[in-house]
C-alpha positions, 0 to 999 in steps of 0.5 A: 278024818275024811270020814268024819268030814263027810259025816259032818257034811251029810249031817248039816244037810239032813238037819237043815232039811229037816229043820226047814220042813219043821218051820214049813209045817209050823208056819214060822219064818225059817230065820228063827229056827236057823238062829236057834240052830246057831245059838245051840250048835256052838256050845254043843259042837265046841266049834267057833269061828276063832277056833277055825281061824286059828287052825287054818292060820297054823297049817 
């Protein structure tokens, strides 16, 4: 469990840095890639806010 969490946090940091570099290189506003990441990231990961809230309440 801890290894997966650490890997997820590291992946978020690496992907975020890479995304910032890409939008800087393309001279686009960074919010565009951020929104695209959120829209595409939720279906890919299967993670949603309601799932998180439900799992926190039932601990």
